[in-house]
N, C-alpha and C positions, 0 to 999 in steps of 0.2 A: 504493500499499500504506500502511496506517496508520503504519507506522515510518517511512516516508519522509515523511509529512505532518508526523508529530511532530518529526522531525529539522529540517525546514524551519521549523516555527513556533517551536520552542525554539532554533533556531540552534545546534545541536549535531550534530557528526557521530557521537558515541557518547552515546545516550540516557542510559546509566547514570551519565555525568558530569553531567547536567543536574539540578540541584537542584529545579528545577519539575517535572520528570518524577518524580524520587523521591517528591517531596511528593504528587503526584497518585496515584502507585500506592498509597502509604501511606494517603491518604484514601479511595480506593476500597476498599482491603482492610478499613479500620475500618468503612466504610458497609456492606459485604457482610456483616460478622459481626453486624450488628444485627438479622438475621432478618427474619421476616415484618412486624414492627410498624415497620420503617424508613420514613422519609419523606424524600425528597430535598429537598422544600422547606425543611424545617427544618434538614437537614443542610448544605445549600449556603450557608447563612448564616455558617458557620465558615470558608468559603473566601474568600480575599482577592479583591476585584474584578479586580485584574490577572490573577491565576491563572485566575479564571471566565471572563474573556474569552479567554485562550489555550485553555482547555478547550472553550469554545463554538466557536472557531474550528476546532479539531480535529475536534469532532463534525460540524460542518457539512461540512468537506471530506471527512471519511471517508465520511458519509452519501451525498454525491454519487457517490462511488465504489463504493457498495455495501457499505460496512462499517458495521455498527450494533451496538448492545448491548454496549458495552465493559464490561470487567470486569477486576479485577486477578487475575492467576494467578502466584504466586510473586513474583518481583521485575519483572515485566512487565505491561503493559496489553495485553490480547488483544481482539479484535472477532469478532464472527459476520459471515460474508460472505453477502450475498444473491446467490444463484446462479439464473439462469434460462437454459434453453435454448430458450425459446419466443421466436422473433423477433418475434411478433406482440404479446406483452404485456410483454416486457422490454426497456426502453430507458431512456435517461437521464431521460426524463420521469417514469418510475416512482418514481425516488428523489429527484427534484427538490423542493426546499422553497420556490422562489420563487413570488410571488403572480403567477398568470397565468390567463387565462381557459381556455386549453386544459387545463392542469392540474386547474382546477376541474371542467371538463366530464368529464374522465376519472374523477375521484374520485367525482362524483356519478352516473355511469352515462349521463349525457346524451349524451356522445360516442357511445357504442355505439347509442343510439337514433337519433341523426342519421345514423350510417353505414347503419343498416338502411333508413331512410326514403330515402335517397340511393343505394342500392346500385345502381340502374338508370339513375341521372343521369349522363351522360357529362361534363356540364359542372362536377360538383361534385367537390372533393378535400378531403381532411382538411387542416385548417390544419397548417402545418409548425411543428415544435417551434422554440423560441427560438434554440437553437444552430445550426439550418438556416436560419432566416429572417433571421439577422443581429442578433439582440437579444442581450440580456446574456447 
């Protein structure tokens, strides 16, 4: 859950006691108020490199767990959650941002074509995801 990730990264059991968390909530609130003309690239220059690193770590870890599109709501940071009940299209590879050939083949649709071409080939099997193959 995002709260667990943020508590671990900020090293706080109570997020409301974390100055970094409070600052991020404030920054996101201000950013959201800028409306349609807001630009993250310009706005992120106002954030210290240390806090930006923590924020990046939070976003990566939350995305891996299916939580995306963070926003400030009141005095909290809330995320949208990706939910999939389709076991054929929803797996850890769907949300992974690592550079890997399998991920690239899925994103481009190449894997779907390879599966179609090999559906009657008993010797072919889809490459295992990195977490099953013993990779990173």
